[in-house]
C-alpha positions as a printed Julia matrix, in Angstrom:
78×3 Matrix{Float64}:
 117.98  71.45  57.0
 120.94  69.4   55.78
 119.86  66.51  58.05
 116.35  66.47  56.58
 117.71  66.42  53.03
 120.07  63.6   53.97
 117.32  61.45  55.43
 115.09  62.06  52.43
 117.97  61.07  50.14
 118.43  57.87  52.14
 114.74  57.05  51.95
 114.72  57.68  48.2
 117.7   55.34  47.81
 115.85  52.63  49.76
 112.78  53.04  47.54
 114.91  52.69  44.39
 116.77  49.68  45.82
 113.49  48.0   46.9
 112.05  48.55  43.42
 115.1   46.92  41.83
 115.05  43.99  44.26
 111.36  43.27  43.66
 111.83  43.63  39.89
 114.73  41.15  39.93
 112.75  38.71  42.08
 109.67  38.84  39.86
 111.81  38.55  36.7
 113.5   35.45  38.12
 110.14  34.01  39.11
 108.83  34.63  35.6
 111.82  32.84  34.04
 111.31  29.84  36.34
 107.59  29.77  35.54
 108.25  29.81  31.78
 110.83  27.03  32.11
 108.7   24.74  34.29
 105.33  25.69  32.9
 102.43  26.94  34.95
  99.71  24.53  35.87
  97.14  25.56  38.39
  97.29  28.59  40.62
 100.54  30.45  41.15
 101.26  32.39  44.35
 102.98  35.41  42.83
 100.88  38.26  44.19
 102.26  38.28  47.71
 105.37  36.21  47.17
 107.66  39.23  47.15
 106.77  40.07  50.75
 108.9   37.19  52.0
 111.92  39.11  50.71
 111.81  41.27  53.84
 112.71  38.19  55.88
 115.88  37.5   53.88
 119.04  38.84  55.56
 120.71  39.72  52.24
 117.81  41.95  51.22
 117.89  43.77  54.56
 121.66  44.28  54.22
 121.19  45.67  50.71
 118.45  48.05  51.84
 120.54  49.24  54.79
 123.53  49.8   52.52
 121.34  51.7   50.05
 120.12  53.96  52.85
 123.69  54.63  53.96
 124.89  55.41  50.46
 121.91  57.67  49.79
 122.44  59.43  53.11
 126.14  59.96  52.41
 125.67  61.15  48.83
 122.89  63.55  49.73
 124.87  64.97  52.65
 127.91  65.38  50.44
 125.83  67.08  47.76
 123.97  69.37  50.18
 127.1   70.49  52.0
 128.93  71.63  48.88
């Protein structure tokens, strides 16, 4: 049972990290759009999906899973 809790904790940490990464990306995109002005169509709707192809994002998500796994295991074993 401790393994299941650990994996769920890791998955929850990845969900939180992904939410923060997408929020930061969209916030930065919004700042750039306000600075440069928006003329014509903007490709914002699916632009965040390219984040999965960035190595830094994958490293952050892997680290978040590891930290969530460790913290949940530590919490469940005590």
